C-alpha positions in Angstrom: -22.3 23.3 -32.9 -20.3 25.4 -34.8 -18.0 26.7 -32.2 -18.3 23.2 -30.5 -16.0 21.9 -33.4 -14.3 24.8 -32.9 -13.7 24.2 -30.0 -12.4 20.5 -30.6 -10.2 21.3 -32.9 -8.9 24.1 -30.7 -8.0 21.2 -28.0 -6.6 18.3 -30.4 -4.2 21.5 -31.5 -3.4 22.5 -27.6 -2.9 18.6 -26.6 -0.8 17.8 -29.8 1.4 20.7 -28.9 1.9 19.6 -25.4 2.3 15.9 -26.7 5.2 17.3 -28.9 6.9 19.3 -26.6 7.1 16.5 -23.8 8.4 13.8 -26.1 11.1 16.4 -27.3 12.2 17.1 -23.7 12.4 13.2 -23.4 15.9 11.7 -22.8 14.5 8.5 -23.8 13.9 9.2 -27.3 15.7 7.4 -29.9 14.5 9.2 -33.3 12.3 11.8 -34.3 10.1 10.0 -36.4 7.6 10.1 -33.7 7.5 13.4 -33.1 7.6 14.3 -37.2 4.3 12.2 -37.0 3.2 13.9 -34.3 3.8 17.2 -35.8 2.0 16.1 -39.0 -0.9 15.0 -36.9 -0.9 18.3 -35.3 -0.7 20.4 -38.7 -4.2 18.6 -39.6 -6.1 19.1 -36.6 -4.9 23.0 -37.2 -5.7 22.7 -41.1 -9.8 21.7 -39.8 -9.1 24.3 -36.7 -8.7 26.8 -39.4 -11.5 25.6 -41.6 -14.2 26.1 -38.5 -12.9 29.2 -37.8 -13.2 30.5 -40.8 -17.0 29.1 -41.2 -17.7 30.4 -37.5 -16.3 33.6 -38.5 -18.6 34.1 -41.5 -22.0 32.9 -39.3 -21.0 35.4 -36.5 -20.5 38.2 -39.4 -24.2 38.0 -40.5 -26.7 39.9 -38.9 -29.6 37.8 -39.7 -27.9 35.2 -38.5 -26.8 36.8 -35.1 -30.0 38.5 -34.5 -31.5 35.5 -33.7 -29.3 34.0 -31.5 -29.9 34.3 -27.5 -28.2 36.9 -26.0 -26.6 34.3 -24.3 -25.0 33.0 -27.0 -23.6 36.2 -27.8 -22.4 36.7 -24.7 -20.7 33.8 -24.6 -19.1 34.2 -28.6 -17.2 37.4 -27.0 -16.4 36.1 -23.5 -14.9 33.1 -24.8 -12.2 35.9 -26.3 -11.1 37.7 -23.7 -7.7 37.1 -21.5 -9.1 37.3 -17.8 -12.7 36.9 -15.6 -12.0 40.5 -14.5 -12.3 41.5 -18.6 -15.5 39.6 -18.7 -17.3 40.5 -15.7 -16.5 44.4 -16.8 -17.9 43.2 -20.5 -20.8 42.0 -18.9 -21.8 45.0 -16.3 -20.7 47.7 -18.8 -20.9 46.5 -21.9 -23.3 43.5 -22.8 -25.6 43.0 -20.0 -26.6 47.1 -20.7 -26.9 47.0 -24.6 -28.7 43.8 -24.2 -31.1 45.3 -21.5 -31.0 43.1 -18.9 -29.7 42.2 -15.4 -26.5 40.8 -14.8 -28.5 38.2 -12.5 -30.6 37.6 -16.2 -27.3 36.6 -18.3 -26.1 34.3 -15.3 -29.6 32.4 -15.3 -29.2 32.1 -19.2 -25.6 31.1 -19.4 -26.2 28.3 -16.9 -28.9 26.9 -19.1 -26.9 26.8 -21.9 -23.6 25.1 -19.5 -26.1 22.5 -18.1 -27.8 21.5 -21.1 
């Protein structure tokens, strides 16, 4: 749930930034009040994102907590931080699966389970 909150606030910040950029490029804009309001809203969302991210980091640093997580969730937690699909595949095949004593197909099935639930 904490990861979902982080993702939600991250999306809100991203969408707010996109809206601000569109407003700034708009030739029809007559004043900066709308931009200022959007920036204020974005800054509030950014503050919430920071709080949820800190909470998420605190839980993920707690070995007692992370040891109880399913391997697929641990994989997803790391994979979302990687830049490319190639890096994700390389991490899965060369690092994660051998350390978790599972096959790549078992990992795929587990990830699909969470995606579809």
